MARLUMDO-332029 format. One record per residue (C-alpha): residue in three letters; x, y, z. Coordinates in steps of 0.02 Angstrom, whole numbers, padded with zeros to 5 digits, always signed. Each point is the difference from the previous one (the first is absolute). Layout:
! residues N
ALAXYZ...
This chain:
! residues 1017
MET-01140-00015-01252ARG+00182+00010+00050GLN-00005+00137+00130ALA+00050-00063+00179ALA+00000+00153+00086PHE-00135+00021+00128ALA+00003+00127+00145ASP-00045+00040+00170ARG+00016-00175+00068GLY+00159+00048+00111GLY-00020+00108+00149PRO-00128-00071+00123ALA+00011-00164-00086THR+00153-00039+00118PRO+00006-00159+00080SER+00060+00005+00178GLY+00147-00087+00065SER+00177-00025-00076GLY+00115-00147-00034THR-00128-00152-00019ALA-00183-00002-00004ALA-00093-00119+00114PRO-00073-00148-00096ALA-00163+00023-00080LEU-00076-00155+00047GLY-00179-00064+00049ARG-00161+00082-00037PHE-00027+00177-00042ASP-00167+00096-00016VAL-00025+00134-00124VAL-00163+00111+00023ALA-00051+00114-00146LEU-00125+00140-00012ARG-00059+00094-00155VAL+00009+00181+00015GLU-00063+00139-00123PHE+00013+00186+00003GLN-00128+00145-00026PRO-00038+00009-00176ASP+00099+00125-00114THR+00030+00047-00179THR+00174+00054-00006ARG+00119-00057-00139PHE+00142-00026+00128THR-00071-00169+00059THR-00064-00143-00092GLY-00189-00030+00021ASP-00113+00097+00115GLY+00062-00080+00165THR-00148-00118+00021PHE-00015-00186-00050ALA-00159+00022-00096GLY+00054+00152-00107SER+00082-00010-00162LEU+00172-00050-00004PHE+00081+00008-00176GLY-00152+00075-00104GLU-00109-00083-00120GLY+00062-00150-00113LEU+00153-00035+00101GLU-00024-00160+00087PRO+00150-00073+00085LYS+00034-00196-00022VAL+00127-00006+00141ASP-00092+00029+00167PRO-00168+00026-00089LEU-00139+00111+00067PRO-00114-00015+00109HIS+00117+00039+00135ASP-00102-00083+00137ALA+00016-00112+00145GLU+00016-00152-00110TYR+00141+00088-00096PHE+00105+00039+00164SER-00031-00163+00079ALA+00085-00075-00151HIS+00160+00101+00026LEU-00004-00048+00182GLN-00010-00179-00062PHE+00151+00023-00115LEU+00109+00064+00149GLU-00055-00155+00107HIS+00059-00111-00141TYR+00166+00100-00037VAL+00052+00000+00174SER-00032-00179+00031THR+00085-00066-00150VAL+00155+00106+00002SER+00031-00033+00179ASP-00028-00192-00028GLY-00139+00012+00131ARG+00097+00077+00131ALA-00101+00146+00011GLU-00187+00013-00037VAL-00121+00146-00015ARG-00186+00023+00050THR-00087+00126-00077TRP-00152+00102+00043LEU-00091+00137-00099LEU-00110+00109+00104PRO-00177+00013-00084GLU-00017+00186-00002VAL+00078+00135-00105VAL+00042+00153+00104ARG+00001+00176-00070VAL+00140+00126+00073SER-00042+00185+00017GLY+00122+00063-00138ARG+00027-00020-00183MET+00136-00119-00061GLY+00118+00153-00029ASP-00007+00054+00176TYR+00084-00159+00051ALA+00147-00001-00141PRO+00167+00028+00039THR+00062+00121-00141GLY+00134+00125-00053PHE+00186-00026+00009ASP-00007-00035+00178ALA-00139-00147-00024ASP+00116-00110+00108SER+00003+00128+00144ASP-00086-00038+00165ALA-00099+00151-00034GLU-00069-00066-00154LEU-00019-00185+00044SER-00097+00036+00154LYS-00148+00028-00122LEU-00007-00191-00037ALA+00027-00037+00191ALA-00152+00117+00032LEU-00087-00107-00129ALA+00035-00153+00093ARG-00041+00056+00166GLU-00175+00082-00060ALA-00046-00143-00110TRP+00024-00144+00139SER-00083+00112+00132LEU-00147-00012-00117ALA+00012-00197-00016ASP-00120-00118+00081GLY+00097-00154+00060SER-00148-00081+00084SER+00017-00141-00127LEU+00173-00044+00059ALA-00043-00044+00184GLY+00056-00165+00046ARG+00115-00022-00146GLY+00156+00001+00102LEU+00096+00139-00076VAL+00168+00035+00089PRO+00081+00163+00008GLY+00170+00006-00099ARG-00058-00142-00105THR-00147+00092-00078ALA+00019+00107-00161PHE-00124+00127-00032VAL-00031+00048-00196LEU-00090+00157-00068PHE-00077-00035-00168HIS-00029+00175-00065ALA-00114+00053-00147GLY+00149+00074-00103VAL+00125-00054-00106GLY+00181-00027+00069ARG+00128+00138-00035ASP+00151-00136-00015LEU+00042+00008-00174GLU+00120+00152-00067LEU-00119+00090-00118THR+00128+00140-00058GLY+00048-00037-00196THR-00146-00120-00023SER-00173+00051-00073LEU-00093-00071+00148ASP-00111+00125+00099LYS+00096+00118+00117THR-00108-00010+00168PRO+00131+00054+00126GLU-00138-00005+00146ASP-00033-00190-00011LEU+00079-00090+00132PRO+00162-00101+00011SER-00010-00169+00079LEU+00116-00030+00153TYR-00003-00094+00154LEU-00016+00110+00171SER+00082-00076+00146GLY-00051+00033+00177GLU+00149+00101+00014ALA-00046+00106-00151LEU-00192+00016+00051ASP+00057+00055+00182ARG+00112+00130-00072LEU-00107+00064-00146ALA-00164+00001+00081PRO+00024+00000+00199GLY-00141-00058+00101THR-00096-00159+00050ALA-00009-00134-00129PRO-00174-00057-00041VAL-00044-00177+00049VAL-00081-00120-00130GLY-00043-00182+00048GLY+00079+00035+00174VAL+00169+00040-00059PRO+00073+00178-00028VAL+00036+00047-00176ALA+00183+00006+00023ASN+00043+00001-00194THR-00087+00033-00167LEU+00034-00060-00174VAL-00067+00132-00119ILE-00052-00090-00155PRO-00105+00066-00147ARG-00143-00090-00093THR+00109-00013-00145GLU+00167+00055-00078THR-00073+00017-00177ARG+00008+00164-00076ARG-00075+00094-00147GLY+00119+00064-00140PHE-00021+00079-00171ASN+00057-00066-00165PHE+00068+00144-00107ILE+00018-00102-00157THR-00181-00067+00014ASP-00074+00140+00075GLU-00080-00108+00129ASN+00002-00038+00186PHE+00075-00166+00068LEU+00014-00093+00161ALA+00183-00044+00071GLU-00052-00155+00110PHE+00062-00047+00156SER-00057-00102+00141ILE+00023+00036+00179ASN+00049-00191+00051GLY+00190+00050-00001MET-00018+00164+00101LEU-00103-00096+00123ALA+00127-00136+00024ALA+00142+00117+00012SER-00090+00111+00140PHE-00042-00152+00102LEU+00181-00053-00012ASN+00036+00187+00057PHE-00113-00043+00151LEU+00108-00151+00037GLY+00154+00095+00004VAL+00073-00012-00170PRO+00075+00161-00074ASP-00025+00057-00160LEU+00139-00053-00125PHE-00016+00134-00138ASP+00090+00157+00015THR-00119+00101+00120GLU+00083+00167-00042THR-00044-00016-00198GLY-00134-00129+00002GLN+00122-00095-00141SER+00019-00189+00004ALA+00140-00072+00104VAL-00017-00176-00009GLY-00109-00012-00160PRO-00155-00126-00003PHE+00091-00130+00098ASP-00076+00048+00167VAL-00173+00064+00049MET+00081+00138+00100ASP+00047+00086-00165GLY-00112+00109-00117LEU+00041-00117-00136GLY-00054-00157+00098ILE-00156+00096+00074PHE-00059+00038-00190ALA+00054-00149-00073MET-00120-00083-00114GLN-00075+00176+00021GLY-00047-00035+00180LEU-00105-00157-00023PHE+00114-00103+00111PRO+00171+00042+00056PRO+00150-00128-00005GLU+00063-00104+00160PRO+00108+00115+00125SER+00181+00000-00023ALA+00118-00114+00103TRP+00030+00130+00111THR-00173+00053+00033ARG-00052-00179+00038ALA+00143-00030+00116TRP-00027+00176+00078LEU-00196-00059+00045GLY+00064-00178+00055TRP-00086-00078-00149ALA+00150-00094-00073ASP+00129-00107+00082VAL+00181+00075-00033ARG+00142-00114-00022THR+00176+00063+00022ALA+00124-00060-00140THR+00161-00079+00057LEU+00150+00088-00074ALA+00121-00123-00061GLU+00146+00013-00123ALA-00052-00149-00093GLY-00189+00067-00013THR-00164-00067+00066SER-00155-00034-00105TYR-00179+00042+00050SER-00157-00039-00062ILE-00125+00141+00026PRO-00190-00038-00021HIS-00107+00149-00081ALA-00080+00130+00094GLY-00176-00050-00025SER+00030-00195+00049ALA-00054-00065+00160ASP+00196-00036+00052PRO+00029+00150+00130ALA+00189-00024-00031SER-00004+00120-00155VAL+00129+00127+00046LEU+00194-00023+00006LYS+00095+00112+00103VAL+00189+00032-00060PRO+00092+00111+00132ILE+00109+00139-00029SER+00004+00052+00184ALA-00110+00008+00143ALA-00086+00144-00074GLU+00014-00028-00186TYR-00045-00143-00102PHE-00079-00075-00162LEU-00168-00082-00010VAL-00030-00127-00138GLU-00170-00059-00054ASN-00086-00081-00125ARG-00156+00080-00091TYR-00093-00099-00122ARG-00138+00049-00124SER-00040-00178-00049THR-00019-00047-00182SER-00175-00045+00017GLY-00050+00179+00028VAL-00129+00070+00127THR-00161-00033+00069LEU-00109+00133+00072ARG-00164+00001+00092VAL-00111+00153-00054LEU-00146+00072+00071LYS-00103+00082-00144ASP-00202+00038-00019GLY-00010-00079+00162VAL+00068-00175-00051GLU+00192-00058+00058ARG+00057-00112-00132GLU+00175-00073-00032VAL+00110+00053-00152SER+00152-00081-00074ILE+00128+00099-00098PRO+00151-00079-00084ASN+00183+00064+00030ASP+00011+00045-00193SER-00159+00118-00011GLU+00034+00156-00097THR-00146+00079+00072PHE+00019-00040+00192ASN+00173+00018+00066PRO+00103+00120+00105TYR+00000+00124-00145THR-00179+00016-00046ILE-00168-00073+00071GLU-00094+00048-00154GLY-00066-00177+00004PHE-00080+00017+00169ASP-00184-00033-00004GLY-00032+00104+00147GLY-00041-00003+00186VAL+00081-00005+00170VAL+00130-00120+00008VAL-00022-00098+00177ALA+00143-00124-00023ALA+00150-00043-00108ASP+00102-00163-00021PRO+00150+00038-00008TYR+00026+00175+00056ASP+00166+00013-00077PHE-00083-00011-00165ALA+00002+00196+00023LEU+00191-00016-00023PRO+00093+00049-00171GLY-00005-00134-00117GLY-00104-00090-00135VAL+00091-00073-00149ASP+00131+00076-00109GLU+00001+00021-00194ASN+00048-00174-00010ASP-00140-00058+00114THR+00115-00057+00140PRO-00096+00009+00170LEU+00073+00152+00105VAL-00060-00065+00174GLY+00118+00077+00118GLY+00151-00076+00096ALA+00106+00051+00144LEU+00001+00172+00074VAL+00138+00075+00102TRP-00033+00130+00128HIS+00128+00105+00087VAL-00042+00044+00169ASP+00085+00123+00101GLU-00076+00008+00182ARG+00108+00156+00059ARG-00078+00102-00141LEU-00163-00083+00050ALA+00026+00059+00182GLU+00040+00174-00060THR-00161+00034-00118LEU-00133-00124+00070ALA-00072+00140+00123ASP-00012+00127-00129ASN-00069-00126-00141ARG+00138+00043-00108VAL+00074-00189-00024ASN+00031+00019-00183ALA-00006+00191-00025ASP+00191+00006-00033LYS+00035-00077-00173GLU+00180-00023+00038ARG-00019-00097+00151ARG-00168-00086+00022ALA-00027-00106+00156ILE-00097-00131-00094ASP+00076-00003-00180LEU-00030-00133-00139GLU+00160-00052-00090GLU-00064+00003-00173ALA+00073-00137-00110ASP-00020+00093-00162GLY+00145+00100+00055ALA-00087+00171-00009GLN-00053+00037+00176ASP-00123+00129-00087ILE-00154-00027+00111GLY-00045+00170+00060TYR+00093+00088-00143PRO-00120+00028-00130SER+00076+00001-00171GLY-00127+00127-00060GLY+00010-00061-00186PHE-00152-00067-00097PHE+00086-00145-00092GLY+00078-00164+00052PRO-00029-00111+00155SER-00041+00092+00162TYR+00118-00096+00119ASP-00014+00139+00124ALA-00163-00063+00051GLY+00065-00173+00030SER+00022-00137-00130PRO-00006-00191-00019PHE+00192+00013-00017ASP+00031+00070+00187PHE-00025-00180+00048TRP+00149-00108+00018TYR-00010-00170-00090GLU+00101-00096-00109GLY-00019+00060-00187ASN-00052+00177+00040PRO+00032+00065-00174VAL+00008+00181+00051SER+00130+00117-00095VAL+00039+00181-00043ARG+00021+00059-00164THR+00136+00150-00015ALA-00003+00154-00102SER+00106-00093-00143GLY-00123-00142+00014GLN+00106-00116+00084GLU-00104-00120+00111LEU+00081-00028+00176ARG-00060-00137+00105LEU+00014+00046+00187TYR-00092-00146+00082GLU+00127-00137+00069ASN-00118-00106+00106ARG+00092+00049+00147PHE-00003+00157+00115GLY+00180+00033+00070ALA+00121+00135+00022ASP+00037+00025-00177THR-00164-00018-00076PHE-00136+00135-00047PRO-00082+00025+00129ALA+00141-00046+00123SER-00023-00082+00159ARG+00089+00135+00103ALA-00053+00077+00162ASN-00101+00166-00002ASP+00152+00096+00048GLY+00094-00076-00146GLY+00105-00125+00102ALA+00026-00185-00029SER-00153-00118+00050PHE+00109-00155-00030VAL-00170-00076-00083GLU-00030-00073-00161ILE-00162-00079-00056ARG+00004-00102-00156ASP-00078-00141-00103PHE-00167+00051+00005SER-00120-00129-00083GLY-00132+00034-00116PRO-00172+00063+00068GLY-00122-00118+00082GLU-00095-00050+00161ALA+00183-00028+00064VAL+00157+00087-00042THR+00179-00040+00052VAL+00144+00105+00033THR+00175-00015+00067VAL+00075+00119+00135THR+00177+00016+00010ALA+00130+00086+00113VAL+00125+00086-00105GLU+00155+00105+00044GLN+00003+00182-00052GLY+00174+00073-00033GLU+00114-00043+00148LEU-00167-00024+00121LYS-00089-00155+00046SER-00145-00006+00119ARG-00002-00118+00139GLY-00169+00066+00030LEU-00093+00023+00180LEU+00094-00076+00123PHE-00117+00027+00143VAL-00140+00117+00070LEU-00020+00050+00179PRO-00113-00129+00079LYS-00119+00115+00104GLU-00124+00108-00084ASP-00020+00113+00152LEU+00184+00025-00003ARG+00020+00034-00173ALA-00137+00136+00015ARG+00109+00099+00111LEU+00146-00006-00119VAL+00064+00188-00025GLY+00191-00017-00028GLY+00151-00105+00036SER+00132-00108-00071ILE+00074-00169-00050GLN+00158-00063+00077LEU+00115-00150-00033TRP+00020-00130+00120ASP+00137-00137-00019ARG-00130-00140-00038GLY-00108+00097-00126PHE-00115+00159+00002SER-00084+00052+00145LEU-00138+00153+00002PHE-00006+00142+00131VAL-00141+00117-00012THR-00012+00153+00109PRO-00142+00127-00033LEU+00070+00170+00038ALA-00136+00065+00111GLY-00072-00036+00183CYS+00020-00165+00076SER+00071-00105-00147THR-00007-00180-00045LEU+00150-00102-00055ILE-00020-00155-00101TYR+00151-00122-00028GLY+00032-00159-00107PHE+00110-00127+00070ALA+00058-00158-00103ASN-00128-00097+00106GLY-00139+00118+00008TRP-00062+00166+00042GLY-00019+00119+00158ALA-00068+00175+00027ASP+00033+00120+00152SER-00127+00137+00039CYS+00020+00174+00076LEU+00170+00038-00054LEU+00092+00157-00022ALA-00011+00070-00169ALA+00172-00037-00060GLU+00067-00124-00121PRO+00084-00166+00070ALA+00185-00035-00018THR+00086-00166-00029ASP+00184-00050+00034GLY+00014-00121-00144GLN+00025-00145+00126GLY-00178-00042+00014ARG-00071+00122+00125MET-00122+00136-00014PHE-00027+00155+00119ALA-00158+00103+00030LEU-00051+00113+00145GLU-00173+00016+00076PHE-00037+00137+00126GLY+00106-00096+00149THR+00084-00140-00080LEU+00134-00046-00123ARG-00055-00150-00103VAL+00138-00119-00056HIS-00066-00121-00135ARG+00098-00159-00057ARG-00024-00087-00163ASP-00054-00162+00090ASN-00152+00127+00066SER+00067+00001+00182GLN+00015+00170+00071THR+00077+00098+00146LEU-00084+00148+00078VAL+00105+00133+00067ASN-00078+00109+00134LEU+00050+00180-00032PRO+00042+00112+00145ARG-00141+00126+00079PRO-00075+00108-00056GLU-00066-00085-00149VAL+00054+00046-00182GLN-00128+00087-00090ARG+00099+00022-00172ALA+00125-00073-00077THR+00121-00009-00163THR+00027-00157-00098PRO+00115-00111+00101LEU+00185+00005-00054VAL+00107-00155+00009LEU+00187+00059+00013GLU+00106-00078-00145GLY+00119-00142+00051ASP-00076-00020+00170GLY-00163-00089-00037LYS-00044+00030+00180THR-00012+00169+00047VAL-00174+00088-00063VAL-00019+00184+00013VAL-00161+00097+00002GLY-00040+00183+00008VAL-00149+00013+00119PHE-00108+00138+00080GLY-00086-00021+00167LEU-00058+00111+00146GLN+00185+00042+00043GLY+00032+00063-00180PRO+00100-00075-00143LYS+00127-00124+00027LEU+00119-00143-00084LEU-00058-00178+00054ARG+00131-00143-00016TRP-00028-00176+00032ASN+00157-00109-00009GLY-00093-00164+00012THR+00002-00002+00187SER-00032+00170+00080VAL-00083+00169-00053SER+00077+00165+00020LEU-00066+00180-00038SER+00096+00160-00039SER-00068+00172-00027GLU-00015+00094-00154ALA-00013+00185-00026GLU-00141-00011-00114PRO-00122-00137-00065VAL+00081-00126-00119ALA-00070-00021-00178SER+00104-00141-00057LEU+00165-00088+00011ALA+00144-00071-00106VAL+00180-00087+00016ASP+00140+00043-00102GLN+00126-00121-00068ALA+00110+00019+00159GLY-00152-00046+00105ARG-00015+00181+00063LEU-00180+00044+00038ILE-00090+00135-00093VAL-00142+00085+00101ILE-00122+00108-00098GLY-00106+00115+00100ASN-00131+00125-00040THR+00122+00151-00024THR+00173-00089+00005ALA+00089-00158-00055ARG+00176-00053+00073VAL+00124-00146-00037ASP+00052-00064+00166GLY+00190+00004+00034THR+00030+00133-00144GLU-00020+00195+00001THR-00128-00024-00151VAL-00159+00092+00060TRP-00139+00070-00118SER-00131+00131+00048TYR-00155+00007-00108PRO-00180+00081+00006GLU-00115-00105+00117ILE-00086-00153-00061ASP-00138-00097+00098ALA+00108-00145+00086PHE-00171-00093+00024SER-00043-00019-00188LEU+00123-00136-00010PRO+00115+00083-00141ARG+00106-00123-00084PRO+00172+00088-00031GLN+00152-00073-00080PHE+00183+00021+00025GLY+00172-00044-00089HIS+00173+00025+00003ASP+00094+00047-00178THR+00155+00077-00069ALA-00031+00164+00096GLY-00068-00065+00158TYR-00181-00026+00072PHE-00151+00049-00093GLY-00183-00022+00061ALA-00178+00032-00067VAL-00142+00034+00115ALA-00169+00038-00068SER-00156+00074+00069PRO-00170+00020-00107GLY+00053+00174-00066ALA+00194-00009+00012LEU+00157-00087-00036ARG+00153+00016+00114LEU+00166-00036-00079LEU+00138-00026+00138GLN+00166+00049-00073PRO+00160-00072+00048ASP+00067+00164+00071GLY-00151+00010+00124SER-00105+00122-00099VAL-00182-00039-00059THR-00081+00038-00163VAL-00190+00012+00017LEU-00117-00024-00150GLY-00177+00030-00029THR-00053+00176-00021ASP-00044+00019-00197LEU+00013-00112-00147PRO+00030+00062-00179GLN-00106-00061-00150SER+00143-00082-00086GLN+00032-00191+00004GLY-00182-00036+00030ALA-00007+00099+00162ALA-00144+00110+00067ALA-00017+00189-00036ALA+00126+00112+00092SER-00058+00108+00139GLY+00144+00114+00001SER+00067-00028+00171GLY+00152-00092-00067GLY+00026-00182+00027LEU-00104-00154-00018THR-00182-00034+00061PHE-00036-00192+00020ASP-00172-00077-00007GLY+00008-00093+00163LEU+00173-00086+00012SER+00004-00174+00063PRO+00086-00017+00181ALA+00120-00140-00084THR+00150+00061-00077ALA+00144-00093-00090VAL+00185+00050-00029GLY+00112-00078-00133ASP+00135+00050-00130LEU-00103+00029-00158ASP+00126+00070-00120GLY+00165-00101+00049ASP+00093+00143+00071GLY+00029-00062+00182LEU-00123+00119+00073LEU-00180-00047+00061GLU-00164+00062-00063ALA-00169+00006+00080VAL-00158-00084-00066VAL-00172+00037+00060ALA-00169+00002-00073ASP-00161+00110+00019ARG-00171-00040-00059ASN+00040-00037-00171ARG+00179+00029-00044LEU+00168-00070+00051TRP+00131+00118+00036ALA+00194-00003+00012PHE+00115+00139+00059HIS+00183+00033+00008ARG+00053+00061+00170THR+00009+00184-00067GLY-00185-00018-00016ALA+00008-00008-00205ILE-00109-00135-00074VAL+00093-00146-00073SER-00009-00005-00191GLY-00162-00106-00046PHE-00101+00046+00153PRO-00135+00010+00057ILE-00073-00155-00074ARG-00203+00018-00024LEU-00064-00169+00089ASN-00160-00088-00052ALA-00059+00026+00176GLY+00066+00060+00175ILE+00129-00093+00084GLY-00059-00130+00132SER+00018-00013+00184GLY+00183-00033-00009GLY+00134+00095-00091PRO+00112-00017-00158LEU+00128-00137-00009VAL+00164+00039-00076THR+00108-00141-00066ARG+00122-00025-00144ARG+00027-00117-00149THR+00150-00105+00016ASP+00043-00001-00187SER-00002+00179-00027GLY+00016+00080+00172ARG-00156+00102-00041PRO-00114+00049+00130VAL-00186-00074+00003ILE-00143+00073+00106LEU-00140-00117+00050LEU-00148+00061+00092GLY-00191-00060+00038GLN-00132+00128-00041SER-00174+00034+00070ASP-00101-00073-00143GLY+00059-00179+00033THR+00151-00012-00120MET+00186-00003+00019ASP+00113+00100-00119ALA+00184-00002-00043PHE+00117+00131-00096ASP+00174-00024-00075LEU+00086+00167+00036GLY+00138-00056-00126GLU-00108+00033-00154GLY-00088+00158+00027THR-00100-00062+00146ARG-00097-00126-00121ARG-00119-00116+00089MET+00065-00175+00009GLU-00077-00141-00113GLY-00154-00070+00055PHE-00049+00133+00133PRO-00102+00065+00083LEU-00043-00173+00077SER-00181-00025+00063VAL+00009-00051+00181GLY-00173+00017+00057GLN-00123+00121+00091GLY+00046+00172+00072ASP+00163+00045+00083VAL+00155-00102-00044MET+00132-00002+00130THR+00184+00014-00046PRO+00058-00145-00095ILE+00152-00105+00045LEU+00116-00088-00115VAL+00105-00148+00055GLY+00106-00086-00139ASP-00121-00020-00134ARG-00159+00004+00105LEU-00097+00159-00007ALA-00141+00013+00114ALA-00140+00116+00062VAL-00161+00011+00102ASP-00154+00099-00035ALA-00131+00078+00116ALA-00095-00160+00000GLY+00138-00097+00075ALA+00037-00093-00162LEU+00184-00035-00036ARG+00057-00036-00172GLU+00171-00052-00060TRP+00101+00005-00149ARG+00159-00072-00070TRP+00091+00150-00081GLY+00149-00057-00121ALA+00073+00173+00006PRO+00175+00019+00072VAL-00065+00109+00145GLU+00067+00005+00180SER-00097-00061+00146ALA-00085+00134+00085MET-00105+00035+00148GLY-00002+00189+00033LEU-00060+00059+00168VAL-00065-00167+00058SER+00173-00086-00024PRO+00044-00109+00156GLY+00042+00108+00150ASN-00090+00148-00102SER+00173+00083-00021SER-00062+00132-00128PHE+00183+00026-00034VAL+00092-00021-00178VAL+00183+00024-00044VAL+00082+00041-00157ASP+00174-00042-00036SER+00126+00130-00067VAL-00019+00038-00191GLN+00148+00058-00099PRO-00030+00169-00091PRO+00009-00020-00183GLU+00172+00037-00089GLY+00018+00133-00141VAL-00125+00116+00039SER+00053+00172-00050PHE-00147+00115+00049LEU-00046+00081+00148LEU-00192+00031-00041ASP-00075-00165-00071PRO-00074+00050-00169SER-00133-00139+00014GLU-00054+00066+00159THR+00003+00185-00032TYR-00182+00052-00051ASN-00158+00075+00070TRP-00179-00074+00019PRO-00121+00027-00051ASN+00033+00076-00165PRO-00086+00098-00063VAL-00059+00084+00175GLN-00187+00028+00001ASP-00051+00014+00185GLY+00138+00128+00057ARG+00124-00135+00075THR+00141-00102-00058TRP+00155-00081+00076ILE+00170+00011-00078ARG+00080-00170+00021LEU+00185-00033+00010GLU+00129-00119+00055VAL+00194+00031+00032THR+00136-00117+00003GLU+00088+00091+00141PRO-00077+00089+00160SER-00040+00178-00074ASP-00084+00159+00039VAL-00127+00046-00147THR-00065+00156-00072VAL-00150+00015-00117THR-00015+00154-00096ILE-00149+00026-00108VAL-00024+00126-00146ASP-00115+00056-00128LEU+00038+00001-00185ALA+00060+00182+00013GLY+00126-00053+00133ARG-00096+00072+00140ARG+00023-00100+00172VAL-00173-00053+00071ALA+00070-00111+00143GLU+00136-00068+00092LEU-00014-00166+00096GLU+00141-00075+00110HIS+00038-00176+00077GLN+00138-00017+00127GLY+00086-00169+00005ALA-00074-00107-00139PRO+00064-00178+00043ALA+00101-00101-00130GLY-00091-00116-00110VAL-00180+00027+00072PRO-00121+00104-00094VAL-00063+00173+00068GLU-00150+00081-00042ILE-00013+00204+00022PRO-00178+00076-00010TRP-00041+00151-00105GLN-00161+00093+00021ALA-00007+00069-00178ASP-00097+00168+00030VAL+00041+00052-00166GLU-00088+00042-00185SER-00023-00139-00114GLY+00150-00021-00108VAL+00178-00092-00010TYR+00128+00017+00141VAL+00180-00077+00014ALA+00056-00065+00171ARG+00193+00009+00026VAL+00049-00145+00119HIS+00161+00042+00069ALA+00091-00140+00119HIS+00155+00047+00122ALA+00081-00157+00066VAL+00102-00009+00164SER+00155-00042-00116GLY-00020+00170-00077ARG-00069-00080-00164THR-00142+00101-00094GLU-00137-00042-00143ASP-00136+00093-00059ARG-00146-00090-00108LEU-00153+00101-00091VAL-00174-00053+00026LYS-00144+00067-00112ILE-00168+00019+00088ALA-00151+00039-00075VAL-00147+00092+00103ILE-00183-00004-00059ARG-00132+00103+00088
């Protein structure tokens, strides 16, 4: 039976915790209780709800898990669990089992406890099963367990109920439809407390803090319409018992818990195809990830070298615990390679039948007992198997060649795992599974049922999903051509490919897989991908307690290498810094990033002290004038000075500027709290307050809507051919500070076009939580600066008029990290490049010269959680993740060094050289920049976009096809060479309209252009 779907194991089966599980080592106890129900005759359940009643009707006797289902029968299944756990853990975990002698009968019929209907996974329905657990255990007599040494937290409780499990998909089959049978699942302590609040029953001196709901059998009756006879589809409960116990140990389900479909095939007991491998008689070994998660395998980490390193991997069932090889992509993403061997000698079973336990040996080439049929099974309860991996796909092919496994390659994404573990949805997204099998057959079809009746069912896992020398798998095209996809290597250009989950480069190739056997060899190689070459993990912050508090921060370049500065942006912060000869940390600092002067000094503030650290780990403590500083901006080191440090501070006497010149400290009063500081190319200080900004020594002053100066905004300024330009962001708005002292504010409403959100009709833009860090740069080569900023999942760029730069917004894979975007430039073409860290542990890069194209090899997998602003120095690209792991790459792309807001001195200022206007331009209105968007107009709002070659006043007249004027729009003083967008609220009927765009330049030139607009209501 191919069906892998089995429902209702999600929800309360959720394990607690995230990230990593506590090792499941040592002794565990399993207490089992048999429970039956009030007798019933309904056709919606199997049997009558009791152990004594008829289960399948006359003439139908199962061979698998045969009747009677008495104490000896259930003890045999518990014996299987003991052997399975001891074997697959290599003795690292042991299970003692205890079957209580009594059978309890609860007050309701079976159907009263069954979660049913479309909401069967809801708490309201699942509470029925929790009520069954509470009631059954309250009836149990645990006196026989007195003195057995049961330990809370290490004792699992099993309810063996008198029904058949509702665990196989019945729709589309001829099996009996019994929707009020009980699903099998693991009820954690959290689930029981949530679904059935109250005091937990105590059994054997231990509170019942969990329950494994397991049926007496998984065998079901069906009807054969061809022979007009009833039959039994036979399945054992051994696989279900093993998987549920691993749930208790903290292992999540690895099938798709939303659909019940397989996700990793029969290669792990935590998948439906693994649970019901060999029709449930015995499951395979847990996968490399599951064994590592439980502490049942020693994981070796491969060394990535260009020449390649060869590794020998013993098979999972061997006594050698070093059976898992980890090949890292980043701190949070990696491959696990394991050797799974079915053995050419077949399998040996111990089977309990008719009260007698006997040993049965079956060869690998058996045609009647293999992973596809158990027709040759004589019957009974399997209490042990050797090897358990005989349940994996295999046997012999048409040429009698043994198919006995090989290497499996697992792709693990701990970022995805952290997102989905608490909801038990680890592999619910087919496009991005947290634990994914890289299928060697190239199809990547597990979990994608073919739906056909002919040909091999590779979507259920096949012997060719293993990697091994001589794997013969091929595909045949519609024209009959046979294509061989398997290359005996797993790399960037193979299928499947060794790319990171976000599509970026992994810099990993695994090749030269040996043939299957008790040990296999593989070679792991570090490879370049495009212009990128990984230098791997350089270091990880040394102290767990410090890493746990990492919220945001930056990397800064010292003259002797990288140093890491981390400043959580809240409360009493901790700063961690790395020197050439060690590490240091400061506690209780003000929440502002430190600064360096590029000469081996770093500056940070605490409440009463300015700390000056040097690269030799010496420091100077500068006492600040009273009253003590309560808040501060990031320190600013004045360019060209190297001595004077300026900080915006706030204390009991109000806002001030603090200056330290290397010997003394001075304070000067400010009219309002200072949010940030910058210094221009002439060394003039730019002071950004909560309502105004100014350039000292000039008349340039800007006023804008208030921002929270204490939220640590990170504006950026520059000087271009038109003068000073700045960008200041707060969560809801972006302020563009213009050369003439005016301010353009964006942030009210966003149209549907270009991937943006729906319009609200108020005119302008709506941002979904802007990052406080902005960047400015000349993105189109016209000598004028544009502003770059990101919200939760989009990267924006704006001309100074507020018009969106062509090609933006860019949809990001995840939100921006704690730093801001970094704008740099290719040295070969002059095209801008934007780099940014993202909140999902990746770093992305976009080349703006080719339609905002993502650069080859990106996004790069950095690690876990928030990635701070990257830095680029020469050909060295580096970024740090939220776990404090710094990774570096060699980037062969001709890109200028860039350090953004965390450059030495924290200058936050850029300069654009003069750009000559293009020659031979005869038009006033640029035809390529005269259009409306979106078109057609469907939500009642559109923007008329235009660009003039001379400063001009613009009038837009909109008429219908009958020539009637429906609107007239004006824009005074459109600047030359900068796009302008004029909003039109299209309160008109559906139809086609024409906009006449008329430009009148200051020189007297005029020009008209027509734009056709479609409106759909």
